[in-house]
C-alpha positions in Angstrom: 118.1 -145.3 80.0 114.4 -145.3 79.2 113.4 -145.1 82.8 115.8 -142.1 83.3 114.2 -140.2 80.4 110.7 -140.9 81.7 111.6 -139.6 85.1 113.4 -136.6 83.6 110.3 -135.8 81.5 108.1 -136.0 84.6 110.4 -133.8 86.6 110.5 -131.2 83.8 106.7 -131.2 83.6 106.4 -130.7 87.3 108.9 -127.9 87.4 107.2 -126.1 84.5 103.8 -126.5 86.3 105.3 -125.2 89.5 106.7 -122.2 87.8 103.5 -121.5 86.0 101.5 -121.7 89.2 104.0 -119.4 91.0 103.5 -116.8 88.3 99.8 -116.8 88.7 98.0 -114.4 91.0 96.5 -111.0 91.0 98.9 -108.2 91.3 97.6 -105.1 93.1 94.7 -104.5 95.4 92.2 -107.3 96.0 89.2 -104.9 96.0 87.6 -102.4 93.6 88.2 -98.9 94.7 85.3 -96.5 95.4 84.4 -94.0 92.8 86.2 -91.2 94.5 89.4 -93.3 95.0 89.2 -94.5 91.4 88.8 -90.9 90.1 91.8 -89.7 92.1 94.0 -92.6 90.9 93.0 -93.2 87.3 91.7 -89.8 86.0 94.0 -87.9 83.7 95.9 -85.2 85.6 94.3 -82.4 83.6 90.8 -83.6 84.5 91.5 -83.7 88.2 93.2 -80.3 88.1 90.3 -78.8 86.2 87.7 -80.1 88.7 89.8 -78.8 91.7 89.9 -75.3 90.1 86.2 -75.1 89.7 85.5 -75.9 93.3 87.5 -72.9 94.6 
């Protein structure tokens, strides 16, 4: 019985470690966008619209 519990504990630890490692990783692009791309993607909509209007 003691051996069974020890093996079960090791199995549970390995499963938890495997799930934790599977959840790791960077989500999204693996590079920093250029300033122009970052401005287009992350700027507030009003700021982008206002800058577009001033160029016309």
